[in-house]
N, C-alpha and C positions, 0 to 999 in steps of 0.2 A: 695506062701512061701515069693515073694516080697511084695504082699498085705498086709500080716499080719505084717511084717517089717516096711512098712511104716505107717500102721494104728498104730504102737506102738508107733513110732516116734512122728507122730503128737500129739499122747495124751500124751507123755512126755513133748512135746514143750508147750501144753495149760497148762498142769501143773505150769511148771517153768514159764511161762510169767504170770499167774495169781499170783502166789508166789512173784514173781518180782515187781507185782506193788505193793502191800503193803509197806507202811512206817514202819520205826523201831520201835516196839512194840505197833503196831496198833491193837486196841480192836476192833475185828469183830462185826457185828450185832448179838444178843443174849448173849453177854458177858457182863460181869460187869467192869465200868470202875475203873481206880485206884483212888486214893484219890491223887490229884495233888495241890501244892501252885498255885495259879493266882494272877498275878501282877495286881493290880487296875490302871485302866485307867480313869475311872470316878468316883472312889470312893476307899475305902480301898481296899488293897490284902486280898483274901480269900483263903478258901481251897475249892476246888471243891465239897467235902462232905457238907459243909455250904447248899447246895440245894436239899440235900436227903430230902425225907418226902413228896415231890411233884413232879410231872413229871417236867419235863426240856427241853425247846430246846434252843439247843447250835447252834448260827451262825458264823461261820468260816469268816472272810473277810480281806479285805485289802484296804488301801487308793486308790489305784491305780488301783482299780478293779471296771470297770463299771457295771458289773451285780451286784455287793455287793451293790451300789449305788442306783440302780433301786428297788432292795427287801425291803430294809430299812425301807421306809415307810409303807409298807405291814405289817412288823414284828411289826413295832411301834403300829399299829391299832390292831394288832393279841394281842399284850401283854396286851394293855388297854382291849381288848374285853374278854381276860381271866377270868376276874372277880377272881384273885387270886387264881385259879384251878391249874394253873401251872406257872412256871417262863420261862423268856425269857432272856438269856444272849448273848453278843456278845464277840467275841474275836477275837483280829485284830493280824495278823501274819506281821506287820511291823516290820521293823529293828528300826524304829525311832518314838518313842512316839509323837514327835511334829505332825508328819504327819498324825498319825492316831486322834490324837485330832483335827485338822484341818479338815478331814473326817467329824469328829462327829458334828464338829459346822456346817457343811453342811446339813447334814441329819436329826439333832435334834431329838434323839431319848432320851426316859426317863428309860429305862431299862438299867441296869449295862453292862459295858464294861470292859474287861482286854485285856492285851497286852501279847503276846505268844514270846518274843524274845529269849527264848532258845531252843524253839521248841516243847515243852513238849506237848501241848494239840495239836498241828499240826500233830505230829508222832502217839500220841495216837486216835485220830478220823480218821487218814488215809486223812488228808486233802491236798493231793498229787495235788490238783486243786479247785479254790474257784469260787464263795461261795460254802460251806458246810454246809447244816444246818442238826443238830443231835437231833432225839426224843428220849429221855431217860426218862425210867419210874422212879417211886419215890423212888425206890431201887438201883438206878444207873446201870440199865443193858440198854444198848445199842437196842432200839428198831429199828430204821430205821433211813439210812442215805441218804439225798437228796442232790445231785451233781447240781450246777445251779442256778441260779435265779427263783425264783416262786412268785407268786402272795399269800403270805401267809395267806390274810385275804379273798380271795375268797370262796365260799359257798362249793364248792367241797374239797377244801383243808382245810376247818374248819372240815368239816365232817369227813375224814381222821384222821384228830388229834384227834377230838374227840373219833373216833373208836380206835385209838391206844392207847390213856389214858383212856379209857373208864370212859368218862365224857361227861356232856351234856354241850353244848355252847349256 
C-alpha cells in the first residue's frame, strides 16, 4: 500500500512540476501560434501572421545573454543560405530598446528583429530560458523548440531544419 501511495505521489509531483514550468499562455510543440503584434527593433512593427506562408525560425535573445551572441553569426549565415525558402526573425526580451540596439550593432545581422517588452512572445513561446529558437511551419504551427546556443549553419543542423520544413538546402 505504501509503495502504491508513494508511486501516486511521485506521479502527481511530476505532472505538477511539468505544468509549473510552462509560461503563461505557452503554445506547445504541435500547436498553432496566435497572431500577435511585434514591436519593430530593426524595422517596422508587424503582426506575427506577416510571416505565414513560409516556414519561420524565431530566435529569442537578450543583450545580456552570452550564448545568444555566440549563435547570432550562425543564424545570420543560415538566413542567407535559406534562399528565401524560410524566414528568420529575432525577438529580444530586453526591457530597454537601446541595449538591444547596441547588441545588434555588435552582432551585425540582416534579418528582422523585434523587441518583446510586454512579454507576449516570451510567454507564448515558453522562453523561460534563452536563447530559444523555435521552428514554425508555413501555417504557424510550432514544430520544434530548441533551448541553448547552437551552430545553426552546421551540416547536421541544416539537415534537421531541411527535414523539419520539408525543403532542400
